[in-house]
N, C-alpha and C positions, 0 to 999 in steps of 0.2 A: 774734455769738452765734447759734448754730443754733437754729431753731425746732423744736419737737417737740409735736405734737398727738396726744393719746391719749384714747380713749373706752371706757367700758363699753357694752354693750348696755343700753338703758334698760328696766328690768323693768316688767312690766304690773302695774298697781296693784290688780288683782283678787285678789291673793294677799298673804299676810304674808311679810316677809323671813325666809328660812331660810338655812342654811349654804351651800347652793348659790349663792345670791346673794352671800354673804360671800366665797366662794371666788373668784368673778370679780372682785369689787371689790378684794379684797386683792392679787390678782395684778396687776391693772391699776395699783393704787396703787404697788406695789413697783417696777414698770417706770418709772413716772413719777418716783419718788424716785431711782432710779438715774440717770436722765437729768438730774435736777437736780444730782446730785453731779458729773456730767460738765460742768456749766456751761451746759446747754442752757436756752433760754427755753421752759419747759414750759407747755402748757395742757391740763389734765386735766378731762374732762367726764364727769359721770354725771347721772342724773335719773330721771324716771318717764314711762311711756307711759300716757295717761289717756283716750283716746277708744275708741269702738267699741261694738258690740252687747252684748258680754259685760258691760261696765261698766254699760251702761244697764239691762240685765235684772237684774243682781245688786243694783243700787241700788233698783230698784222692789220687789224681793223683800223688802227690809228696811225699806221705807218711807222711803227717802232720795231726794233728787235726785241725779243723777249727779255734780254739782259737790260736794255735801256728801260723797259717798262718796270721790271722788278726793282731796279736801282732807285727809280723815282718813287715807287709806291712803298717800298720798304722804309725809306727815309721818313715817310709820313708817320708810320707807326713808331719809329724811333723817336721822332719829335713829340708825338703824343705822349709817349711814356715819360719823357722829360717834363712835359707840361704838367702831368698829373703827379709829379714827384714820386715816380715809381723807382724803387731802390734796387732794381735788378743788378746782379753781379755779372751777367753776360747777356748779350743780345745775339742770338744765332740766326744766320741766314742759311737756308738749305742749299744755296748756290755756292757756298764757301768750299774751298778745297778740303778743309779739315772734315767737313761733313761728307763729302763724296768718298773720302777714304774710309770713314767709319761705316757708311752704308755698304760699301763693297765688301769690307771685311765681315760685317755682321751677317749679311745674306749669303756670302760665300761659305761661312760656317754652317748655316742652315742647309745649304745645298750639299756640302760635303757630308753632312749627317743624314742625307737621303730624304729630306722633307720638302724638296722643291723638284718638280719635274715638268717637262713641256707637254702641253695639251692644246687642242684646238678650242678656242672660245668663240661661241656664237650667242649673242643675246643683247638685251637692252642695256644702254649706258646713259647716265645723266652727266653731261659735261659740267653743269654747275656744281654738282656734288663731287665730280671726279670719282664716280662710283658705279659699279655694275649692280644691276638688280635682276632678280628673277621675275618671271611674269606675274606670279601671285603676289609680289610686293608692290606692283604698280597700281595706279589709280586710274579708273576709267575717265577719259576726257570727252570732249564734244565729238560728234560724228561729222565726217566730211566726205569728200569724193572718194577718198581712199579708205573709208571705213572709220571706225572709232579710234581716236587717238589714245595712246597709253601715256600717262603722265608720271613724272617723278613724284613719289609720295612726300618729299620734303619741299621741293620748289614749285610743284604744280606745273612744270613745263614738259613739253614732249621729250621723250627719250629718243636716242638714236640707236640703230641696230649696228653692232660691230661684229666683225668676223675676222679673226686673225689667230696665228699661233702665239700663245702666251706661255710663260712659265707660271706654274701654279704652286702655291703653298698648301701643303697637306693639312689644312685646318681641321678636317674631319677627324684626324687622329687625336685631336686634343679635347674632345668633348668631355671625357671623364677627368683628365687632369685639371681642366678649367673649373668644372663643378666641384672637384675636391678642394681647389684653391679657395673658392668662394664659400664653401662650407666650413673649411678649417679656419678661415680668416673672415669672420662675419662683418668686421669693420673695414675690409679692404675696399669696398665700394660703398660710399655713403652719399645721400641718406639711404635708408633701407628700401625705399620705393625704387630707387635706381639700381640697387643690388638685385632686387627681385626682377627688374626688367632685364638685367644682364643674364640672370639665370634662365629667364624665359626664352631669351634669344638662343641660348645654348641648347636648351631642352627641345626646341623646335627642330633640332638637327643641324649640324654644321656641314656645309659643303666646302670642298677645296676651292680656293679663291685665286684669281689671276693677280699676279704681282708685277707683270712687265707688259710693255707695249712695243710694237714695231712700227706703228703708224706715225709716231712723233719722235723727235730727237731731243726735245727740251726736257732733259732729265738726267739722272745718274746712269751711265752705261753699266750694263751687267758684265761683271768681270769675266765670266766664262763664256759669254756669247754677246759680243758688242753690237750685234744687229738689234738688240733689245735695250730699252731703258726701263728702270724701275718705275712702276706706277706710283703716282704722286703720294698716295697715303702711306705706302710702305717705306718710301724714302723719308717722308716727313716725320713719321713716328720715331725713327732712329735718332732724331735730333737730341732727344733727352739723354741718350747714351753718349753721343758725340761730345756734348759740352762738358762732361765730367771725365773725359779722357778715354773713352772706349777705343781700344786699338792703339793708343799712343801713351797712355799713362795708367798702367794697370793698378798701381797703388792708390792713386786718386779715385779711379773708378770704383775699386773695391771698397774704399772708405765711404763714398757717398751713395752708391747705388742702393744698398740695403735700406736707406732712409728716404727713398724716392716717393714724392707726393705730387700727384697731378691734379690740377684744377681745370675742369672742362665744362662745356655746356652739354645739356641733355641730348642735343642732336648728334653727338659723336660718341655715344656710349658704345655702339657696336665696335668702333675702331679701337677705343681705349680700354674697354673692359672685356673684349673677346679677342679681336685680332692681335692687339699688341701683347697682352700677356701670353698668348699662344706662341707668338714669334719669339718672345723671350725664353719661354720654356724650350722651344726648338733649338735655340742657340746655347742652351745649357745655363741659362740665367734665371733668377727668380723674378716673378712678376713684381710690379710696383707695390710699395707698402700700402699706399692709399690712393684711391681715385675719388676726389670730392667733386660732386656733380651739381651744378647750379641750373636753375631754370632760365627762361628768356626774360629780358627786360623789354616789355611791350610798350608800344605807343598807341593809345586808342584801342587796346585789345589785340593789336597785331604785332608780329615780329618785325623788327626793322629790316628793310631791304631796299635796294635801289629801285626795284620795280614798284614797290608800294609807295615810294617817294616820302617815307616817313623817318628817314635817318636824321639824327641830331648830332652835330659835331661837338665833341667835348670842349673844343676851344671856345665855342660860343657861350657855353655855360660857365666856363672859367672866367671869361670876360665879365659876365654878369654877377657872379657870386664869389669868385676867388677859388683857388685850388682846394683849400681845406674844407670849405663849405660844401663843394661838390663831392669830395671824397666822403665826408660825413653822411651826406644824403644817400649816396650809393650803398654805404655800409649799414646805415641805420633804418632806412625806409623800406628796403627790399630784403626780406629774410632770405638767407642762403638756402637754396633747394627748390622751392616752388617758383613759378613765374611771378613777376611783379610788373606793375603798370607805372610808367613814368609820366609825371605831369609837372609842368613848370610851377603851378600853384603849390604843389606839395613840397617842392624845394624851398619856396618862400616860407611856407608854414614851418617847416623843420628848422630853417635858418633862424627865424624869429624866436621860436619856442625854445629850442635846445641851445643854440649857439649865442644868440644875442641876449635873451631874457634869463637864461640859466648860467651858462659858463661865463659869458662876457660880463654879465651883471655881477656875479659873485666876485670876480677879480676886481672889477671897478669899485664896488662898494667897500671891499676890504682895503684896497690900496688908498682910497679916499679917506677912510676913517683912521687908518694908520698915520696918514699924513696930518690930519687935523687933530688927533688926540694923542699921538705918540711921536710927534716930530719926524714922521717918516721912517722910523726904525721899527722893524718887525720883532715882536716878542716870541719866545719859545712857547710851544704848546704845553698843556698840562698832561701829565701821564695818565691821570684819571678822568680825562675829558669824556663827556657823554658821547662825543663823536668817534672816540677810539674804537668802540665795538662796531659801530656802523661802518667805519672804514674797513675793518677786518672782514666783516660779512660781505661788503661790496667787492673787496679784492677777491675773495674766494669765488664769488659768483662770476666775476669778470674773467678770472683765470680759467675756470671750468668751461665757460662759453667759448673763449678763444681756442682752447684745446680741442673742442669738438667742432670747430669751424662754424660757429654761430655768431658772426660779428654783430648782428642786430641785438642779440641778447647780451653780448658782452658790453656793448655801449649803453644799453638800458641799465645794466648794473652799475656802470661807472657814473652815469648821469643821476642815478638814484642818490649817490653820495653828494653830488652837487646840489640836488634839490633839498636833501635833508639839511645841508649846511646853510642854504639860503633861509630855510624855515627856522633854523637855530638862531641865525642873526636876527630875524624878525621877532623872535620871542625874547631875545636878550637886549636888543636895541642898543648896541654899543655906541652909536652916534649920539645917544642922549646921556651917556655916562660922563663922569668927570674926567677931564683930560689927565692922562698919566696915572689913573687909578689902577689898582690891582684887578678890578672887575673888568675894565676895558681891555687890559693886557691879556687876561685869561681868555676872553671870548675871541679876540683877534688872533692870538697865538694858535688857538685851535683851528680857526678858519685858514690861516696860512699853512698849517700842516696839511689840511685837506687839499688845498690848492697844490701843494708839493706832490702829494700822492696822485691827484687827478692828472697833473701834468705828465706823469710817467704812464699812467694807465691809458691816457688818450693818445699816446704816440702813434699807435698803429693807424688811427683814423686821421688825426690832424697833427702831423709831425712838426710843421712850422709853427703852428699855434702853441703846441706844447713847449717847444724850446723858447718861445717868446715869454710865456708865463714863467718858466724857470728863470729866465734872465731878469724879469721884473721883480721876482722874489729875492733877487740878489744872490742866488745860488751859483756856485762855480760849475763849469762844464755845461752839459746839456741834459735835458730830460731823457733824450734817447741814448745817453751814455750810461744810464743807471741799470742795475741788474736785479731782477726779481728772483725769488720773492723778498729778499732782504730789504730792498729799497722801499717796499710797500709797508714795512713795519712802522707802527705809530711812534712818533716822538723824535724824528730826525731833523726837523727844521731847527737850526741851531739858535735862532734869535740873534739880535744884535746886528742884523743886516739891513741895509737901506732898501726900502721897497719903493719901486717906481710906479707912479700912477699911469701915465701914458694914455694915448688915445684909445677909444673903444676897440676891442678885438673884432667885434662884429657889429657895426652900426645897424640899428634896426631898419628893416626895409618896410615900406608901405606900398610898394608898387604891386600891381596885379594880384 
């Protein structure tokens, strides 16, 4: 059984979960579910990033300790994952003891190998990013009494000037090894535009980077110098290694790490495609197998943020549409890679067109006609059905798209099979045929087989709906328990099973 390790980036707990977080979690979850259908031994990790100056300051501002604040905020992300039916195998918090131990061992290894040394750091720092910047990376802001402000290029907020002794990681040593990694493994960072961006960052020249702080104590203590704590990004990145046994279970770590796949947003390419692989190389480990980079989910053309007041809570959309409908929209309407724009109206449109009119209607009309023409007992499909070739083509396209992490294309291929089957029913009109006739049995057996295949292929997007379709077809077990590619082969609906009509899967919406 092949191993498959996949992770989300772990969101920073200083914010409430919004649909941008949901977008990444659902996409990662869908890929994990696809690989479970393939029979892989999947380990799916998410969690929360909980250290750093931003957490410490925001906790102080509301009269809490950092621990009280992160406990409360981390739970919000855990609850949101459950709400969205995210099938993670672990939820890691960077304040856990297991993580502290892994961070210390990981960076002690790099220190012992001579790639960490103490230097004086003086320069601009963005608290919101928890990142140091060079002067040429900053954006000019408005002029004031003290001169022109220098702003963070990500948040557009004034940076602060820090001066302290820090331990530095010798990132500059890894320019060539990183370029060799990206050259030798052209699919390591995808899509290609993001790989090119990572290469561009490296070719600009890499400077050694600070990885510790002395001005705060909310972090993982440095084992060789406990006046320092590790800077939040370098602590957080190690979570991927912690969860699969780095430092505690070498057999498990060695089994899963070669299959590591990270799903991240485009704003953290520098950390995941430059800093993290360099740190791994410095620790004597291989870089991740893949880093899949998505764009932002925008609202009105702007990235979601507390300052823009444009955040949308996933719970509000689940209340309006249900979990599977929201999951489907996030996967189908926003292609993975470029930015996408969210609107409520597009959720309604996609709900009505794909879920109510196509999938829901196909199940409803087939179950209704099986009930009226065949006493509610589903017939077996024909081996030579005209839909058999369509189903094979749609499976191949679906599988290829999931394997290259293109959920919107995968779902388009699966829904093509649904549309073709609806058109097939319209052409053959089994509702007009004589009850119990071979003609009606042939058409409905073919349609039931399509629904069986669709139920499996739709599991990554709409798992609860897929299992409900499976149940209504009278099939044992669940759609998510099937294994591909064998389960997608034509002709496996056995016939002779009671088919349940049931209420509409997705009642059509007419609001807004």
